[in-house]
N, C-alpha and C positions, 0 to 999 in steps of 0.2 A: 504494500499500500505506500509505503513512503517513497519507494521509486516511482511508482505512477504518478505521485504528487509533484516530484521533482520535475519528471518529463513533462506534465501539463503545465507547470509554471514556466518550464523552458519555451513552450509553444507560444505562451502569452506574450514572451518579450520578443519572439521572432516574428510573430505576425505583422505588427505594426510597420515593421520595416521591410515589408515585401509586398509587392503588388504585381499586377500583370497589365502589360501592354494591350493596346487594342487590337493588335494582330494575335493576341493569345500566347505570346512569349513571355517567360518570366522576367521581370525587370526590377531593379532596385527602386525603392521608393524615392521620389524627388520632392523637394521644397522650393515653394517660390520664394524669391530672392529679389527685393525691391532694388532697382538701378537708380531710378531718379523719380521724383515728384514734381509736376508742373501746376502752378496755380493757374486755374482757368478764370477769363475775365467775364464770364456769364454764369448764371445759377442753375442749380439743380440738373446736372448732366445725368441723364437716365439711360442713355445708350450711346455705343460707339461702333462704328465700323473703320477698318483699317484698308487702304488702297496702297499695296506694296510697290506698284508700278510708280506711282507719283509720290510715295512717301507722305501721304497726307491722311488725316482722321476726318470722318464725317461723325458729329455729335449732335444728339439731340438735347434741347433744353426743357425741362419741365417748368422752368420758372417764366419763359417768355414765349414759350411753346413755338421755338424757331429751330431750324436745323443749320448747323454750322460746319463750314469747310475750315480745318486748321492745319497748320504745319505740324512737325514733328514735336514741337514743343508745346503745342496747345494754342498758339497764337491765331487768332481769326485771320483767315484769308477771304472768305465770303460768308454772306448769310443768305440762304436760299429763300425764294419767294414763299414758299408753303407757310401757311399760318395754321397751327395745329390747335387741336382742343385739349387733348390730355395725351400729349406724346410720350411714349415709353422707348420702345426697341427700334434698331435700324439695321439694315445688312446692304451690303453692297453686292449688286445684281453680277452674276457670272460674266456678264458682258461687260462690265465695268462703265456701262453708260447710263446706269440707272441705279437707284436705290429703293428699297423696301422698307417701310416704316409702318408701325402699328399705333393705333389709337385705343388706350385702354378702356373707356368708358364706352366707347361707341361700338367696340369689338369690331374694328375696321382694320383691314389691310389695304395699303396704297402703294403703287409703284410710281415712283416720281422721277424726273430726269434731273440732272446735275445742276440745273438753275431752279428746280422746286415745282415745275410744272406737273400736275398730275396727269400719269398715262392712263392708269385705270386703277379701280379700287373695287373692293368687295367687303361687304358686312358678313362676318362669319357667325353662324347662329349659334353661339354658346351661352348658356344661361349661367346665373350667378350674381353675387353681389357686384354693383358697377365698379367699385373701387378695388376688385379683386380680379380684374380682367386681364387683358393681354399685356405682357412685359418684355417680350423677346420674339425676334423672328430671325431666321437663319436660312441659308441656302446652301445646299451641298454642290459639289462638281458637276453633279448630272442636272443642275437647275430646279431641283425639287425644293419646295417651300416649306417651312415650318415654323409653327407658332408656340410659343410658351405662355401658358396662361398661370397667374400668379399663385392662387390658391383658392380654397374652398369650392372645388379642390383644384390642386395643380393638375394642369393637364399638358401633355406633348401632343400637337395637332399636326397631321401631315395632309397637305393640300394637292388636290389635282391641278393639271396645268390651266384649267379653267377657273382655279381658285375655290372651287367646292371642296368640302370636306372629304378626304380620302379615308382617313383613320384617325383616331385619337386614343389615347390611354391615360388613366388616371397616374399620377407619380407622387410618391409619399416620402421620398428619401432625404426632404430638408424641409424647413418650416415653411417656407415660400420659395419662390423662384423668380428672380428678378432679371435675367437675361440669360442668353445662350450665344455660342458661336461654334461652326462647324470647322474642324480641322481637315481639310484635304490630304495631310500627310499621314495622320494617324487615323483616319476614317471615324473618328469620334466627335462627339459634341462636348464641349466644356459648357457647363450649366452653373451659373452663379446664384447664389442665396444671400440675400441681404440679412434676413433675421437669423439664419444659421452661421453667419460671418464665414462662408465656404464657398469653394469653387469643386465641382465634381467632374470627372472624366466619366462619361456614360455613353452608352449605345444602346439603341432598343432591343437589341438581341440579349446582352449580357447585364444590362444594368448598370449600377455603379461599379467602376473599375479602380478608382483613386479618389481620395478626397484631398483637398488641400485647405488648411486653415488660414483666414484672412486676419489681419491685425485689428479691423475695425467692421461696424456694423455700414450700411447704407452703401456699401459697393452695389451699384445697379446697372453698370454696362461693362461688357468684355468684348475684346476683339483679340485676334491672334496673328501673329507672324510665325507661321509654323515651321518654316524653313529655318528661322533664328533662335526658334524655341523662346519666343518673348510672346507675353501676354501684356495687354494694355487695358487697365481698369480705370472707370471713372466713379467717383464717390459723390452721392447725390448730397450729403450733408456738408463735406469740406469743400466742395467744388474743385476737386483735384484730380488731375490724370497722373495715375503712376505706372511707370513701365517695370515689369516683373520679367524675370529669367528663371528658366528652369535649372540652369547650370550654375 
């Protein structure tokens, strides 16, 4: 019995330092390391997308309901024409010529061009408390669109090309869900939780693969440069953009 207890305790020590990559290979656990933090000149950033070709960010503001194009330090390059109602998530289209944004209370997904003109939109018929609606949007390398619902319940929603609902599932691995981004390199989603102060590496097939603890609440937007193993997080409360690395 004493040997069994020692062996079990040893397992408890090993497990937190072991994880699995998205491809199914064993990999040592990684930590996020803050590289640099920039103060943004606008309030309540609640979603971010990264364009590696231009090295620019697209950030939505919950304060003035605008979409900003910024340089790599968060300095404003352009304010788009679109006027939001309850802006939350944003993703760069695979064509790099348009953006996808979500309106939380309206349960609306919109595609806008890089000046902020609406190209198309759709109201997604999802019920629940108005202030617990859409928080994130992501697109994979095949052009498939996914929406993240905050809570009550948390939902991962996959859309058809005509923006109708293809499939949806309830998710419960965090207290809430504040944004997500798809990594084409790892074929995974990275899902952010404000209330759990965490980011999760997740797939539809395997669920949570790895959890990353964050130093604060209110991280509400995440983007990734998968090739460089860097993450870009914006904090709704501090109005900051922080660049993190896995290395």
